[in-house]
C-alpha positions as a Python dict, from the first residue, in 0.01 Angstrom:
ca = {
    (1, 'M'): (0, 0, 0),
    (2, 'S'): (-13, -406, 61),
    (3, 'N'): (-283, -569, -101),
    (4, 'S'): (-293, -852, 223),
    (5, 'K'): (-355, -522, 456),
    (6, 'W'): (-688, -508, 350),
    (7, 'N'): (-1011, -691, 341),
    (8, 'I'): (-1397, -612, 319),
    (9, 'E'): (-1476, -510, 716),
    (10, 'K'): (-1133, -307, 736),
    (11, 'A'): (-1245, -119, 388),
    (12, 'K'): (-1620, -18, 521),
    (13, 'K'): (-1492, 32, 881),
    (14, 'W'): (-1188, 318, 648),
    (15, 'L'): (-1534, 479, 505),
    (16, 'L'): (-1629, 583, 819),
    (17, 'D'): (-1346, 681, 1021),
    (18, 'Q'): (-1290, 909, 720),
    (19, 'N'): (-1665, 1048, 645),
    (20, 'S'): (-1652, 1016, 348),
    (21, 'N'): (-2062, 893, 332),
    (22, 'L'): (-1930, 642, 74),
    (23, 'I'): (-2096, 324, 141),
    (24, 'L'): (-1909, -14, 4),
    (25, 'L'): (-2161, -250, -162),
    (26, 'N'): (-1907, -595, -169),
    (27, 'E'): (-1922, -823, 55),
    (28, 'K'): (-1565, -974, -72),
    (29, 'W'): (-1200, -805, -60),
    (30, 'L'): (-1084, -826, -394),
    (31, 'T'): (-763, -642, -465),
    (32, 'F'): (-637, -288, -431),
    (33, 'N'): (-645, -210, -765),
    (34, 'S'): (-1033, -352, -861),
    (35, 'K'): (-1336, -194, -921),
    (36, 'F'): (-1589, -160, -617),
    (37, 'N'): (-1950, -115, -607),
    (38, 'F'): (-2013, 175, -417),
    (39, 'K'): (-2332, 439, -296),
    (40, 'C'): (-2310, 773, -291),
    (41, 'K'): (-2466, 1015, -36),
    (42, 'C'): (-2687, 1157, -299),
    (43, 'G'): (-2861, 738, -395),
    (44, 'T'): (-2610, 669, -758),
    (45, 'E'): (-2465, 338, -710),
    (46, 'F'): (-2100, 344, -930),
    (47, 'E'): (-1802, 142, -997),
    (48, 'R'): (-1440, 254, -898),
    (49, 'N'): (-1122, 126, -855),
    (50, 'W'): (-1047, 110, -507),
    (51, 'N'): (-693, 268, -519),
    (52, 'N'): (-850, 604, -668),
    (53, 'V'): (-1113, 644, -380),
    (54, 'Y'): (-791, 523, -112),
    (55, 'T'): (-498, 730, -260),
    (56, 'K'): (-731, 1034, -448),
    (57, 'K'): (-982, 1041, -208),
    (58, 'M'): (-1296, 1005, -437),
    (59, 'F'): (-1572, 1034, -159),
    (60, 'C'): (-1856, 1067, -450),
    (61, 'C'): (-2013, 990, -764),
    (62, 'N'): (-1945, 1181, -1078),
    (63, 'K'): (-2302, 1345, -1070),
    (64, 'C'): (-2213, 1491, -739),
    (65, 'K'): (-1847, 1563, -830),
    (66, 'N'): (-1961, 1781, -1111),
    (67, 'I'): (-2149, 1988, -853),
    (68, 'T'): (-1943, 2293, -824),
    (69, 'L'): (-1840, 2488, -460),
    (70, 'W'): (-1873, 2810, -691),
    (71, 'N'): (-2106, 3052, -733),
    (72, 'I'): (-2080, 3479, -803),
    (73, 'S'): (-2094, 3603, -456),
    (74, 'K'): (-1799, 3346, -349),
    (75, 'I'): (-1585, 3366, -683),
    (76, 'K'): (-1627, 3777, -590),
    (77, 'K'): (-1526, 3783, -277),
    (78, 'W'): (-1214, 3548, -339),
    (79, 'L'): (-1101, 3829, -544),
    (80, 'K'): (-1091, 4032, -269),
    (81, 'D'): (-1015, 3851, 7),
    (82, 'N'): (-684, 3798, -257),
    (83, 'N'): (-654, 4205, -332),
    (84, 'L'): (-725, 4121, -744),
    (85, 'K'): (-867, 4455, -880),
    (86, 'T'): (-1001, 4249, -1136),
    (87, 'I'): (-1425, 4271, -1142),
    (88, 'I'): (-1643, 3977, -1236),
    (89, 'L'): (-1890, 4114, -1459),
    (90, 'S'): (-2039, 3772, -1515),
    (91, 'K'): (-2439, 3755, -1395),
    (92, 'K'): (-2467, 3326, -1398),
    (93, 'Y'): (-2195, 3075, -1276),
    (94, 'K'): (-2271, 2723, -1410),
    (95, 'N'): (-1889, 2499, -1373),
    (96, 'N'): (-1536, 2539, -1358),
    (97, 'E'): (-1480, 2521, -1758),
    (98, 'S'): (-1798, 2761, -1842),
    (99, 'K'): (-1676, 3056, -1981),
    (100, 'L'): (-1674, 3425, -1746),
    (101, 'L'): (-1662, 3740, -1822),
    (102, 'F'): (-1432, 4020, -1646),
    (103, 'K'): (-1287, 4338, -1586),
    (104, 'C'): (-918, 4392, -1571),
    (105, 'K'): (-786, 4650, -1345),
    (106, 'C'): (-685, 4828, -1664),
    (107, 'G'): (-1009, 4897, -1742),
    (108, 'E'): (-990, 4599, -2067),
    (109, 'I'): (-1259, 4304, -2055),
    (110, 'F'): (-1165, 3967, -2152),
    (111, 'E'): (-1299, 3635, -2174),
    (112, 'R'): (-1180, 3319, -1925),
    (113, 'N'): (-1298, 3029, -1786),
    (114, 'W'): (-1260, 2994, -1412),
    (115, 'S'): (-1079, 2702, -1362),
    (116, 'N'): (-794, 2825, -1597),
    (117, 'L'): (-822, 3206, -1394),
    (118, 'T'): (-733, 3024, -1051),
    (119, 'Q'): (-526, 2768, -1140),
    (120, 'G'): (-255, 2915, -1419),
    (121, 'K'): (-287, 3245, -1164),
    (122, 'S'): (-347, 3420, -1424),
    (123, 'F'): (-571, 3700, -1331),
    (124, 'F'): (-542, 4033, -1562),
    (125, 'C'): (-611, 4061, -1936),
    (126, 'L'): (-354, 3964, -2183),
    (127, 'N'): (-153, 4270, -2174),
    (128, 'C'): (-111, 4324, -1815),
    (129, 'S'): (-47, 3934, -1776),
    (130, 'R'): (216, 4015, -2010),
    (131, 'K'): (380, 4346, -1778),
    (132, 'E'): (336, 4146, -1464),
    (133, 'A'): (572, 3890, -1651),
    (134, 'N'): (787, 4116, -1757),
    (135, 'K'): (838, 4168, -1358),
    (136, 'K'): (841, 3854, -1285),
    (137, 'S'): (1125, 3863, -1514),
    (138, 'R'): (1325, 4190, -1420),
    (139, 'K'): (1316, 4033, -1063),
    (140, 'Q'): (1521, 3719, -1156),
    (141, 'W'): (1800, 3930, -1356),
    (142, 'E'): (1816, 4045, -1058),
    (143, 'E'): (1868, 3800, -871),
    (144, 'I'): (2115, 3646, -1183),
    (145, 'L'): (2278, 3967, -1112),
    (146, 'N'): (2404, 3946, -790),
    (147, 'I'): (2479, 3586, -809),
    (148, 'A'): (2697, 3600, -1087),
    (149, 'K'): (2842, 3929, -899),
    (150, 'S'): (2908, 3650, -524),
    (151, 'K'): (3093, 3388, -807),
    (152, 'G'): (3365, 3651, -960),
    (153, 'F'): (3117, 3626, -1314),
    (154, 'E'): (3091, 3959, -1533),
    (155, 'I'): (2773, 3955, -1672),
    (156, 'I'): (2769, 4087, -2091),
    (157, 'S'): (2434, 4042, -2198),
    (158, 'K'): (2130, 4291, -2145),
    (159, 'E'): (1871, 4232, -1948),
    (160, 'E'): (1623, 4255, -2290),
    (161, 'D'): (1839, 3920, -2365),
    (162, 'Y'): (1674, 3778, -2114),
    (163, 'I'): (1354, 3596, -2090),
    (164, 'N'): (1345, 3273, -1865),
    (165, 'L'): (1613, 3052, -1667),
    (166, 'K'): (1707, 2848, -2018),
    (167, 'S'): (1765, 3173, -2219),
    (168, 'K'): (2158, 3226, -2301),
    (169, 'I'): (2353, 3440, -2145),
    (170, 'K'): (2710, 3583, -2185),
    (171, 'Y'): (2958, 3599, -1893),
    (172, 'I'): (3313, 3675, -1827),
    (173, 'C'): (3465, 3375, -1654),
    (174, 'K'): (3813, 3503, -1461),
    (175, 'K'): (4037, 3225, -1552),
    (176, 'H'): (3828, 3108, -1923),
    (177, 'G'): (3714, 3429, -2039),
    (178, 'I'): (3404, 3540, -2219),
    (179, 'Q'): (3124, 3221, -2139),
    (180, 'E'): (2777, 3157, -2322),
    (181, 'E'): (2532, 2922, -2089),
    (182, 'E'): (2177, 2875, -1987),
    (183, 'A'): (2082, 3127, -1679),
    (184, 'K'): (2027, 2830, -1469),
    (185, 'Y'): (2420, 2750, -1444),
    (186, 'I'): (2491, 3069, -1324),
    (187, 'T'): (2256, 3000, -1064),
    (188, 'R'): (2367, 2693, -1002),
    (189, 'F'): (2722, 2598, -1047),
    (190, 'S'): (3041, 2796, -892),
    (191, 'G'): (3154, 2801, -1188),
    (192, 'C'): (3143, 2778, -1544),
    (193, 'K'): (3103, 2452, -1729),
    (194, 'M'): (3512, 2433, -1768),
    (195, 'C'): (3587, 2504, -1483),
    (196, 'S'): (3323, 2223, -1365),
    (197, 'N'): (3504, 2005, -1596),
    (198, 'E'): (3851, 2073, -1447),
    (199, 'D'): (3681, 2000, -1097),
    (200, 'N'): (3510, 1719, -1190),
    (201, 'S'): (3858, 1605, -1360),
    (202, 'R'): (4008, 1695, -1049),
    (203, 'R'): (3801, 1464, -813),
    (204, 'K'): (3925, 1146, -1019),
    (205, 'T'): (4269, 1227, -948),
    (206, 'R'): (4436, 1066, -617),
    (207, 'E'): (4476, 1324, -418),
    (208, 'G'): (4184, 1450, -552),
    (209, 'N'): (3895, 1187, -493),
    (210, 'P'): (3724, 1263, -113),
    (211, 'C'): (3809, 778, -113),
    (212, 'W'): (4209, 854, -108),
    (213, 'N'): (4369, 680, 190),
    (214, 'E'): (4738, 889, 179),
    (215, 'N'): (4830, 536, 453),
    (216, 'L'): (4801, 271, 184),
    (217, 'T'): (5079, 171, 36),
    (218, 'D'): (5091, 103, -324),
    (219, 'E'): (5141, -316, -249),
    (220, 'E'): (4839, -235, -57),
    (221, 'R'): (4630, -58, -317),
    (222, 'E'): (4772, -317, -593),
    (223, 'Y'): (4613, -616, -364),
    (224, 'K'): (4288, -439, -291),
    (225, 'R'): (4235, -393, -670),
    (226, 'N'): (4309, -791, -730),
    (227, 'K'): (4025, -922, -588),
    (228, 'S'): (3983, -1270, -761),
    (229, 'E'): (4191, -1419, -454),
    (230, 'Y'): (3975, -1297, -169),
    (231, 'R'): (3656, -1302, -371),
    (232, 'F'): (3469, -1556, -212),
    (233, 'F'): (3597, -1538, 143),
    (234, 'S'): (3244, -1483, 284),
    (235, 'K'): (3058, -1738, 60),
    (236, 'L'): (3366, -2008, 168),
    (237, 'I'): (3348, -1908, 561),
    (238, 'F'): (2946, -1900, 522),
    (239, 'K'): (2931, -2236, 420),
    (240, 'R'): (3189, -2396, 639),
    (241, 'D'): (3020, -2257, 930),
    (242, 'N'): (2690, -2370, 787),
    (243, 'Y'): (2524, -2019, 757),
    (244, 'T'): (2532, -1972, 1187),
    (245, 'C'): (2664, -1705, 1360),
    (246, 'Q'): (2941, -1883, 1613),
    (247, 'L'): (2874, -1696, 1859),
    (248, 'C'): (2495, -1661, 1949),
    (249, 'K'): (2374, -2002, 1669),
    (250, 'K'): (2168, -1766, 1484),
    (251, 'I'): (2163, -1856, 1166),
    (252, 'G'): (2170, -1693, 834),
    (253, 'N'): (2086, -1369, 1028),
    (254, 'K'): (2264, -1082, 827),
    (255, 'L'): (2631, -1297, 807),
    (256, 'N'): (2946, -1063, 824),
    (257, 'A'): (3280, -1282, 799),
    (258, 'H'): (3508, -1148, 1084),
    (259, 'H'): (3903, -1171, 993),
    (260, 'L'): (4074, -1378, 1379),
    (261, 'N'): (4410, -1173, 1304),
    (262, 'S'): (4226, -836, 1175),
    (263, 'Y'): (4244, -751, 782),
    (264, 'D'): (4465, -413, 821),
    (265, 'W'): (4781, -633, 954),
    (266, 'Y'): (4779, -1010, 875),
    (267, 'L'): (4847, -945, 532),
    (268, 'E'): (4900, -1320, 437),
    (269, 'G'): (4564, -1386, 557),
    (270, 'R'): (4284, -1154, 404),
    (271, 'S'): (4226, -1458, 206),
    (272, 'D'): (4238, -1765, 406),
    (273, 'I'): (3896, -1891, 530),
    (274, 'N'): (4113, -2082, 873),
    (275, 'N'): (4169, -1681, 958),
    (276, 'G'): (3787, -1636, 935),
    (277, 'V'): (3475, -1712, 1160),
    (278, 'T'): (3092, -1596, 1064),
    (279, 'L'): (2960, -1371, 1325),
    (280, 'C'): (2571, -1198, 1296),
    (281, 'K'): (2598, -817, 1258),
    (282, 'E'): (2524, -779, 1599),
    (283, 'C'): (2788, -955, 1758),
    (284, 'H'): (3037, -859, 1492),
    (285, 'I'): (2964, -520, 1596),
    (286, 'S'): (2940, -626, 1985),
    (287, 'F'): (3360, -773, 1908),
    (288, 'H'): (3439, -439, 1733),
    (289, 'R'): (3289, -203, 2071),
    (290, 'F'): (3474, -409, 2297),
    (291, 'Y'): (3825, -459, 2145),
    (292, 'G'): (3817, -169, 1874),
    (293, 'Y'): (3843, -186, 1445),
    (294, 'G'): (4154, -263, 1372),
    (295, 'N'): (4446, -444, 1514),
    (296, 'N'): (4237, -733, 1638),
    (297, 'T'): (4399, -1125, 1678),
    (298, 'I'): (4250, -1488, 1712),
    (299, 'E'): (4371, -1457, 2136),
    (300, 'Q'): (4079, -1172, 2134),
    (301, 'F'): (3779, -1362, 1973),
    (302, 'M'): (3884, -1618, 2171),
    (303, 'E'): (3864, -1465, 2484),
    (304, 'Y'): (3594, -1227, 2398),
    (305, 'K'): (3385, -1591, 2345),
    (306, 'K'): (3499, -1744, 2653),
    (307, 'I'): (3329, -1447, 2843),
    (308, 'Y'): (3011, -1437, 2591),
    (309, 'L'): (2915, -1801, 2684),
    (310, 'S'): (3032, -1801, 3093),
    (311, 'D'): (2849, -1446, 3120),
    (312, 'N'): (2567, -1441, 2919),
    (313, 'N'): (2593, -1163, 2733),
    (314, 'Q'): (2575, -891, 2993),
    (315, 'Y'): (2900, -690, 2848),
    (316, 'F'): (2708, -717, 2460),
    (317, 'L'): (2416, -538, 2467),
    (318, 'I'): (2418, -324, 2147),
}
């Protein structure tokens, strides 16, 4: 957020609106990334970067931050609510980083801190955790087999060769034979890597490129490639017209260089500044909505200008 949008009154009001219970002690605004003095609800005064307060909602001092919201009863309830068969054996809870004793669903007792158990989603002992990971891998393997089948691949590798999406998998491509790629490539691309390379090469050809315009002649394509003749066409038009729209008289408002006799048919006038006029974006769009795109003439522009000036723009609202 821009620093210019903030002042000390706005910052104090924002803290109140957030129900932060945090008091800003400064009387003068500094910058968004400067350190300010705050008073916590516990009475502790401390310094903190305003950016952290605003973006991370850090509304308390470090002392209050370390006061946990968890206890043994809440942990037992959390494990039960999540349908986990893991049982907590510890009788005392200190903080997220303290080691706790748990009994796994298999009966094995293991030690882990509460932060790792919840954030790492590792709810079981080491052996059971590995079994859960294998179940997930088997599910991914079945998905890879289905995806490969839908793309016409025949998987050669066995399930025991698969660990994760970075595992090398051998398969048969109908066009290029036996290939070996990471599993993620099988799930992402429509063909093997060689198929993808061929497709990219095809797109670089004339007919394969989505921007290919079959209606242009070879002479027109050569002219468009050789831009040295009309490269500065727009700049010269703007400078001649003093960077002013020749209809609404706006200055420097997203200007366009309009061809009086349009670019598509008047070849000799494509880079002739006498065939151009400066229009703002709005007027340029209005003209082409009125007369269409292509096959435009200087007579159309003069007629448009006459109506525009005499009828108070009523036909040209965008």
